[in-house]
N, C-alpha and C positions, 0 to 999 in steps of 0.2 A: 372219294377224294380224286381230284383231277390228276391225270398222268403227266409226267414231265414234258415240258416244251422247251425246245432249244431254238434260239434265234439264229438263223443262218446269215442274215444280212439285214441291216437297217439303213434305209435311205431317206433323205429329206429332199423330195423333189421340189424344184423351184416353181412349179405350176400351181401348187396348193399353198394357201395361207396357213402357216403353223401346222402343217401336216407332216407326218412321218409314216413311211411305208415300211412294214416289217415283213420280211420273208421268214417264216417260221417252219419248223418241223415238229409235228405233234403226233405222239403215239396215242391214238384214241383208245385202242384196246390191244389185246395180244395179237390180233390179226390185221389191224388196220392202222396204217401210218399215212398221214396227210401232210402236205406242204402248202398251207394256205398263205396267201398274201393279205396282210391286214393293214388297212389304211386307217390311221388314227389322226386325231386333231388334238394338239396340246393347247390348253387354255389355263388362265390364271383365275382361280376362284378363292376368295378369302385369303390371299397371300400364298396359296399352295398351287402346285402344278397338278392339273387334272387331265387325264387321258380319256378322250371320247373316241370310241370305236365307230368309224364311219362306214366301213365296208369290209367284208370278209369274202375273198374269192379263193375257192379251193380247186380251180383249174378245170373248168369245162364239164364237170358232171355234178348232178344234184346231190348234195349232202344236206340232210336236215340240220338246221341251225342248232337244234337241241343236242345233236351228237357232239359238237365241238364247243358249245357254249361254256361249259365249265373250264376248259383249257383257255379259251379266249379271255374269260373273266379273270383267271389266275394270272395270265400274262399282263393284263391291264393293271391289276393290283400290284404285281411285282414291279412294273415300270414306275407306277406312282410312288411306291414305297422307296425305291432306289433313288429316284429324282428328289423326292421331298426330304429324305434323310440327309443328302448332301446339301440341299438348300437350307435345312434347319441348322446345320453346323455353321454355314456362312452367316445366316441372319442373326444367330445367337452371338457371334463374335463381332459383328459389324453394327448391329442395331438397326439395320435397314429392313424394309419390307418389300417383297416382290410385288410389283405393280402390273407388269406386262411381260410378254415374251414374243419373240419372232424367230422364224427359221429361214434359212437359206438352204441351198443344195448341200452346203458343207458345214453349217453351224447352227447352233441354238444360242440365241442372245437373250439375256435376261435383263430387265429394266427395273430398278429399285427406287424407292422413295424413303425418306427419313421418317 
């Protein structure tokens, strides 16, 4: 089971379309703690928000991807679950369906259809 991951900061840079950069702290094992920067892209697929991991940077030294893959996958899954749980509450009461999204440096905008 993956070890806990905390999100230190989440930024939405204006240079990337629908991307969110997450600075995380991951306890990989009892002796190794990493602070990766994870670049993700948010997309709409079948009315749901899907998080695609674009890049993981652990800061200047080589770390095998397999070492932190479980934590990255868990972070991705948690983000999708949290976003889509809130989305489901809104769409259930409104009857609308998510069609698209966009990000700016300070916001996430959702676009709906009937």
